[in-house]
N, C-alpha and C positions, 0 to 999 in steps of 0.2 A: 952843194947838196940842198934840195929844196927843204924849206922848213917843215911843209906838211909831212915829209917823209920822217923826219926826226921825231914829230908830234906822233905820228901812227906806230912808230917803232916803240917809243916809251910807252904809250898807252897799252899796246899789246902786252909789253913784258909786266907792267903793272897788273894787267888783266889776268896773266898766267899767275902771278904772284898771288893775287887776290882768291883766285879759284883754289889754288894749293893750300893757302891758309885757311879759307872756308872749310874746305874739305877736311883738313887735319885738326881744326878745331872741333867739328863735330863729331871726330872719333875715328878717324882712319878706317870707314868701311871699305873692307874689299871685296864686297859683293854689289848687287844691283841697289840702286836709292830705293829708300823704304819711306813709305808715309805712316806705317803704323810700326810700333815697336812691342814684341811681347813681354809683359812683366809677369812675374811670376809672385802669386801671393798666397797666403796660407790662411785658411778659414779658421778664425778664433776659437770656434766651438768643436769642430770635429777636427781640427789639425791636419785637414787634407790641402793639399798642394795644388792649386789652379791656375790658369794662365788667363789674362788678361791682355787686352792691348790697348795701348796709349797711343793717341795721334800726336806723332812728331816726326819732322822730316829728317832724314839722316841721308846726306849725299854719298852715293857710291862711286866706283870705279868709272861709271857711265859719265856721271857729272865731272869727274875730274879729266876723262880724256874728251869729253866735248869742248870744255873750257880751254883745254890745252890745246886742241885742233884749232879751235877759232882763234886764239891768240897767234899760234905759228901761221896761221894763213893771212892773218892781217898783217904779220911781220914780213912773209914772203911776197905779200902783193907790192910793199913798197920798193922791192928790186927790179919788179917789171918796168919796161918801156922807160928806158932812160932817154932824155933828151939828146939829140947831137946837136952840138955847136958848130955851126957853119962860121968859117973865118973869112967868108969873102966879102 
């Protein structure tokens, strides 16, 4: 087996694990990725609840699916076009 195939396979598996770890560390968001997060606040004087938006990135399933698809594609590419050895 060629050494570059082993390196690409290892890099793709590490990449998939990194994407999953990053997605899970940021909160297992099962929707689309978000750049702003709604935060509920209470006005101290009137005690009325209102919503503000905090700028923060939360990766969603699109981030997880894209990273996993890229890793699996890289892994699959290593199985294509194997060299045939002629013994003549």
